[in-house]
C-alpha positions as CSV (number, residue, x, y, z in Angstrom):
1,M,-7.7,0.6,-17.6
2,S,-10.7,-1.7,-17.5
3,R,-10.5,-5.0,-15.6
4,A,-10.9,-7.0,-18.9
5,L,-8.1,-5.2,-20.6
6,R,-5.8,-5.5,-17.6
7,K,-6.5,-9.3,-17.5
8,K,-5.7,-9.6,-21.2
9,E,-2.4,-7.7,-20.9
10,V,-1.3,-9.7,-17.9
11,L,-2.0,-13.0,-19.7
12,E,-0.2,-11.8,-22.8
13,R,2.9,-10.8,-20.7
14,L,2.9,-14.1,-18.9
15,K,2.6,-15.9,-22.2
16,A,5.5,-13.9,-23.6
17,L,7.6,-14.8,-20.5
18,G,7.0,-18.5,-21.0
19,E,7.5,-18.4,-24.8
20,G,10.7,-16.5,-24.4
21,V,12.2,-19.2,-22.2
22,Y,10.9,-22.0,-24.4
23,T,12.3,-20.4,-27.6
24,Q,15.7,-20.1,-26.0
25,M,15.7,-23.7,-25.0
26,Q,14.6,-24.8,-28.5
27,R,17.6,-22.9,-30.0
28,G,19.9,-24.7,-27.6
29,I,20.5,-21.5,-25.6
30,F,20.6,-21.4,-21.8
31,P,17.3,-19.8,-20.9
32,A,17.6,-16.4,-19.2
33,V,15.3,-13.6,-18.0
34,R,16.3,-10.0,-17.8
35,M,14.6,-7.6,-15.3
36,A,15.1,-4.3,-13.7
37,S,17.4,-4.4,-10.6
38,R,15.6,-3.9,-7.3
39,S,18.8,-3.1,-5.4
40,V,18.9,0.1,-3.3
41,R,21.4,1.5,-5.8
42,N,18.8,1.4,-8.5
43,I,16.0,3.0,-6.6
44,D,15.6,6.8,-7.0
45,Y,13.1,9.3,-5.8
46,D,11.4,11.0,-8.8
47,P,10.5,14.6,-7.8
48,H,8.2,14.9,-10.8
49,L,6.2,11.7,-10.0
50,R,6.7,12.4,-6.3
51,Q,7.4,8.7,-5.6
52,Y,10.2,6.1,-5.7
53,V,11.0,4.5,-9.1
54,L,13.4,2.0,-10.4
55,G,16.4,3.2,-12.4
56,D,17.9,1.8,-15.6
57,Q,20.1,-0.9,-14.2
58,K,19.2,-4.5,-15.3
59,V,20.0,-7.9,-13.9
60,L,20.2,-11.2,-15.8
61,R,18.9,-14.4,-14.3
62,S,20.4,-17.2,-16.4
63,A,20.4,-21.0,-16.3
64,R,24.1,-20.8,-17.4
65,N,24.8,-19.7,-13.8
66,V,24.2,-22.6,-11.4
67,R,23.3,-20.1,-8.6
68,H,20.5,-18.7,-10.8
69,L,18.9,-22.1,-11.6
70,R,16.8,-22.3,-8.5
71,P,15.4,-18.7,-8.5
72,L,14.8,-19.0,-12.3
73,A,12.8,-22.2,-11.8
74,Q,10.9,-20.6,-8.9
75,L,10.1,-17.6,-11.0
76,L,8.8,-19.6,-13.9
77,W,6.7,-21.7,-11.5
78,A,5.2,-18.5,-10.0
79,G,4.4,-17.3,-13.6
80,H,2.6,-20.6,-14.2
81,V,0.5,-20.3,-11.0
82,A,-0.3,-16.6,-11.9
83,R,-1.5,-17.6,-15.4
84,S,-3.7,-20.3,-13.9
85,L,-5.2,-17.9,-11.3
86,V,-6.0,-15.2,-13.9
87,S,-7.3,-17.6,-16.5
88,Q,-9.6,-19.3,-14.0
89,G,-10.7,-16.1,-12.2
90,K,-9.3,-17.5,-8.9
91,T,-7.4,-15.7,-6.2
92,S,-4.6,-16.7,-3.8
93,T,-2.8,-15.2,-0.9
94,L,1.0,-15.0,-0.6
95,R,0.7,-17.6,2.2
96,D,-1.2,-19.9,-0.1
97,L,1.4,-19.6,-2.8
98,F,4.1,-20.7,-0.3
99,Y,2.2,-23.9,0.5
100,M,1.2,-24.5,-3.1
101,A,4.9,-24.6,-3.9
102,Q,5.5,-27.5,-1.5
103,A,2.7,-29.5,-3.2
104,D,4.5,-29.0,-6.5
105,E,7.9,-29.8,-5.0
106,V,9.2,-26.3,-5.7
107,H,11.3,-25.5,-2.6
108,F,11.3,-22.1,-0.8
109,K,13.3,-21.9,2.4
110,D,10.6,-19.6,3.9
111,Q,7.7,-17.4,2.8
112,A,10.0,-14.3,2.6
113,E,11.8,-16.1,-0.3
114,S,8.5,-16.9,-2.1
115,D,7.3,-13.3,-1.6
116,N,10.5,-12.1,-3.1
117,I,9.9,-14.2,-6.2
118,V,6.4,-12.8,-6.6
119,T,7.9,-9.3,-6.5
120,D,10.4,-10.4,-9.2
121,L,7.5,-11.5,-11.3
122,E,5.8,-8.1,-10.8
123,T,9.0,-6.4,-12.0
124,I,9.1,-8.4,-15.2
125,L,5.4,-8.1,-16.0
126,G,5.1,-4.4,-15.0
127,Y,1.9,-5.3,-13.1
128,A,1.2,-5.6,-9.4
129,R,0.7,-9.0,-7.8
130,E,-3.0,-8.1,-7.3
131,D,-3.3,-8.0,-11.1
132,F,-2.4,-11.6,-11.3
133,H,-4.7,-12.4,-8.4
134,V,-2.1,-12.8,-5.5
135,F,-3.1,-10.9,-2.4
136,P,-1.7,-10.5,1.2
137,E,-4.0,-11.2,4.1
138,E,-6.6,-8.4,4.3
139,R,-6.6,-6.3,7.4
140,S,-7.7,-2.8,6.4
141,S,-11.3,-1.6,6.2
142,I,-13.5,1.3,5.0
143,F,-16.7,2.9,6.0
144,G,-18.7,5.8,4.5
145,D,-21.4,6.8,2.0
146,L,-20.0,5.3,-1.2
147,T,-21.9,2.9,-3.3
148,I,-19.8,0.4,-5.3
149,E,-20.6,-2.1,-8.0
150,Y,-18.7,-5.4,-8.0
151,T,-16.9,-6.5,-11.2
152,V,-15.6,-9.9,-10.1
153,P,-17.2,-13.0,-11.8
154,G,-20.3,-14.2,-10.0
155,Y,-20.9,-10.8,-8.4
156,E,-21.0,-8.6,-11.5
157,G,-23.5,-5.8,-11.2
158,R,-24.2,-6.2,-7.5
159,R,-24.2,-3.0,-5.6
160,L,-23.3,-2.2,-2.0
161,N,-23.1,0.9,0.1
162,L,-20.1,1.0,2.3
163,M,-22.1,2.1,5.3
164,S,-23.9,-1.3,5.4
165,H,-21.7,-2.7,8.2
166,P,-20.9,-0.8,11.4
167,D,-17.5,-2.3,11.7
168,G,-16.6,-1.3,8.1
169,L,-15.9,-3.5,5.1
170,V,-12.7,-5.3,4.6
171,I,-10.6,-3.9,1.7
172,G,-10.1,-7.1,-0.2
173,P,-9.7,-7.9,-3.9
174,T,-13.4,-7.6,-4.8
175,L,-13.7,-4.2,-3.2
176,T,-10.5,-2.9,-4.6
177,S,-11.5,-3.7,-8.2
178,A,-15.1,-2.5,-7.8
179,E,-16.6,0.4,-9.8
180,F,-17.6,3.6,-7.9
181,V,-21.2,4.3,-8.6
182,H,-22.2,7.1,-6.3
183,C,-20.3,9.0,-3.6
184,N,-21.7,11.6,-1.1
185,A,-18.3,11.9,0.7
186,K,-16.2,15.0,0.2
187,I,-13.0,13.8,1.8
188,C,-11.1,10.6,2.7
189,I,-9.7,10.3,6.2
190,V,-7.1,7.5,6.6
191,I,-6.6,6.3,10.2
192,E,-3.7,4.2,11.4
193,K,-5.4,2.3,14.2
194,G,-8.5,0.2,14.4
195,A,-9.6,1.6,17.8
196,M,-9.5,5.1,16.5
197,F,-11.3,4.1,13.3
198,T,-14.1,2.7,15.5
199,R,-14.2,5.9,17.5
200,F,-14.6,7.9,14.3
201,V,-17.5,5.7,13.2
202,E,-19.2,5.9,16.7
203,E,-18.9,9.7,16.7
204,K,-20.3,9.8,13.1
205,A,-17.3,11.6,11.7
206,Y,-18.4,10.3,8.3
207,E,-21.5,12.5,8.6
208,R,-19.9,15.5,10.2
209,F,-17.1,15.8,7.7
210,K,-18.8,14.0,4.8
211,A,-15.9,11.6,4.9
212,L,-14.9,8.1,3.8
213,L,-13.0,6.5,6.7
214,I,-10.2,4.0,6.1
215,Q,-8.3,2.2,8.8
216,T,-4.9,0.8,7.7
217,A,-4.1,-1.3,10.8
218,G,-0.5,0.0,10.7
219,Q,1.4,0.1,7.5
220,P,-1.4,-0.2,4.8
221,P,-1.4,-3.2,2.5
222,R,-0.8,-2.3,-1.1
223,A,-4.5,-3.0,-2.1
224,T,-5.5,-0.3,0.4
225,R,-2.9,2.2,-1.0
226,R,-4.3,1.5,-4.5
227,L,-7.9,2.1,-3.3
228,I,-6.8,5.4,-1.6
229,R,-5.2,6.5,-4.9
230,R,-8.3,5.6,-6.8
231,L,-10.6,7.6,-4.4
232,N,-8.3,10.6,-4.8
233,Q,-7.8,10.4,-8.6
234,E,-11.2,9.1,-9.8
235,L,-13.5,10.8,-7.3
236,G,-11.3,13.9,-6.6
237,L,-11.5,13.3,-2.8
238,P,-8.8,15.1,-0.8
239,V,-7.0,12.6,1.5
240,I,-5.7,13.2,5.0
241,I,-3.7,10.7,7.1
242,F,-4.0,10.5,10.8
243,T,-1.3,8.4,12.6
244,D,0.5,8.0,15.9
245,G,2.9,10.8,16.8
246,D,6.2,9.0,16.2
247,P,8.7,8.4,13.3
248,W,6.8,5.2,12.4
249,G,3.5,7.1,12.0
250,M,5.3,9.6,9.8
251,H,6.6,6.8,7.7
252,I,3.1,5.3,7.3
253,A,1.9,8.6,6.0
254,T,4.9,9.0,3.6
255,V,4.4,5.5,2.1
256,I,0.8,6.4,1.3
257,I,1.9,9.8,-0.2
258,S,5.1,8.9,-2.0
259,G,5.4,5.1,-2.2
260,S,7.9,2.7,-0.7
261,A,11.3,1.6,-1.9
262,N,10.0,-2.0,-1.9
263,A,7.3,-1.1,-4.5
264,A,9.4,1.2,-6.6
265,H,8.7,-0.9,-9.7
266,L,5.0,0.0,-9.4
267,R,3.4,3.3,-10.3
268,E,-0.2,3.0,-9.1
269,L,0.1,2.9,-5.3
270,A,1.1,6.4,-4.3
271,T,-1.2,9.4,-3.7
272,P,1.1,12.4,-3.9
273,D,-1.5,15.0,-3.0
274,A,-2.5,13.2,0.3
275,K,-1.6,15.2,3.4
276,W,-0.4,14.0,6.8
277,C,-2.5,15.7,9.5
278,G,-0.8,14.4,12.6
279,V,-0.2,13.5,15.3
280,Y,2.6,16.0,15.0
281,A,5.4,16.5,17.4
282,T,4.2,20.1,17.7
283,D,0.8,18.6,18.7
284,I,2.4,16.9,21.6
285,V,3.6,20.2,22.9
286,N,0.6,22.4,21.9
287,Y,-2.1,20.0,23.2
288,K,0.1,18.9,26.2
289,L,-0.5,15.3,25.3
290,P,0.5,12.3,27.5
291,S,3.6,11.0,25.9
292,D,6.5,8.5,26.2
293,P,10.2,8.9,25.7
294,L,11.6,8.2,22.3
295,T,13.6,5.0,22.2
296,E,17.1,4.8,20.7
297,L,15.6,3.0,17.7
298,D,13.0,5.9,17.3
299,I,15.8,8.4,17.3
300,K,17.9,6.4,14.9
301,R,14.9,6.3,12.6
302,L,14.4,10.1,12.8
303,Y,17.9,10.7,11.6
304,E,17.3,8.2,8.7
305,L,14.2,10.2,7.8
306,K,16.3,13.4,7.7
307,K,18.3,11.9,4.8
308,D,15.3,10.6,2.9
309,P,14.3,12.9,-0.1
310,R,10.6,12.3,0.7
311,Y,11.0,14.4,3.9
312,E,12.4,17.5,2.3
313,G,9.2,19.6,2.7
314,E,9.0,22.3,5.4
315,L,6.4,20.4,7.4
316,W,8.4,17.2,7.6
317,K,11.6,19.0,8.5
318,R,9.8,21.0,11.2
319,E,8.3,17.9,12.8
320,I,11.4,15.8,12.7
321,D,13.4,18.5,14.3
322,M,10.7,18.9,17.0
323,F,10.6,15.2,17.7
324,L,14.4,15.3,18.2
325,K,14.1,18.3,20.4
326,I,11.4,17.1,22.8
327,R,12.4,13.4,22.6
328,R,8.8,12.4,23.2
329,K,6.1,10.5,21.2
330,A,2.4,10.1,21.6
331,E,-0.4,7.8,20.4
332,Q,-3.6,8.9,18.7
333,E,-5.5,7.8,21.8
334,A,-3.6,10.5,23.9
335,F,-6.3,13.0,23.0
336,S,-8.7,11.0,25.2
337,R,-7.3,12.9,28.2
338,Y,-9.7,15.6,27.1
339,G,-12.7,13.2,26.6
340,L,-13.7,10.6,24.1
341,T,-15.2,13.1,21.6
342,Y,-12.4,15.7,21.7
343,I,-10.6,14.4,18.7
344,V,-13.7,14.7,16.5
345,D,-15.1,17.9,18.2
346,K,-11.9,19.9,18.4
347,Y,-8.7,18.4,17.0
348,L,-9.9,17.3,13.6
349,P,-11.8,20.5,12.7
350,D,-8.7,22.5,13.7
351,K,-6.5,20.3,11.5
352,L,-8.8,20.7,8.5
353,K,-8.7,24.5,8.8
354,E,-4.9,24.3,9.2
355,L,-4.7,22.3,6.0
356,A,-7.2,24.5,4.2
357,L,-9.6,21.6,3.6
């Protein structure tokens, strides 16, 4: 969907939300808003879509219930702010929104509460917060031979190659919404940590593997996940994910591949064909990597993953069982025991062959 059409539909849905409440008040009815429930009981894994989705359960937020008055008012205020941002072509961060509320005397006890209201608004509109111009703080970046063309007001038509800065370019709202003009890359390599991302740039992995390099700085922001999906679907680039060798690294990969329960109301964030390339538990053994003992929290997390339907594949089961067997974990940097270039010279080529890429 084009940027202009997306903007039009978001504004129409925001208007419909406001008019619905206004019409109820005109008729002397306590205003109410109905939305899909985001409780864990209403979140299911769809094996066809290969991601989490919301079920059919609905909740009603009504002014008739005194406990609903405050969140209903907060929701309508957030819709008002969203309409202003989209109409004016402005952007805001989640943190900005929290402080803006204080200026308008709309009380949130903390940012977590205001973030939750923004997610409620997403659920009602059927669009991500980025579509109504609310973003988290950017921390991911990208590097590689891809030329983009900006579409945001004031920069329309400007082109930029993503190799223009040696530290990579921040994946912010302007980059996420840009058009892809020309791409010489054949694969997208997603890297959990900034230090390893820098290593890949220094060793020219982007040339050797004809790759776009993306560093997520831990769990990737949703804008980054959307960009990864676009690169896969619009350019046909295979996506591989390189994380630390622990249950949390596995979870980072799985959120990119299958989505998260927290974003089950959105359909454009997952990249089901992306592949986790390690660090595997079996890599810790096969490469004799320096490692640390799993903590009790790590072990608890592994048992939780065993129950998660996203980890039913043979690879996931094998690696979870191996982690539980060896009770060890390793970081990406552990390969440096063999030299700074080993990970690009040996490990990554072997992994690409293993994954038939």
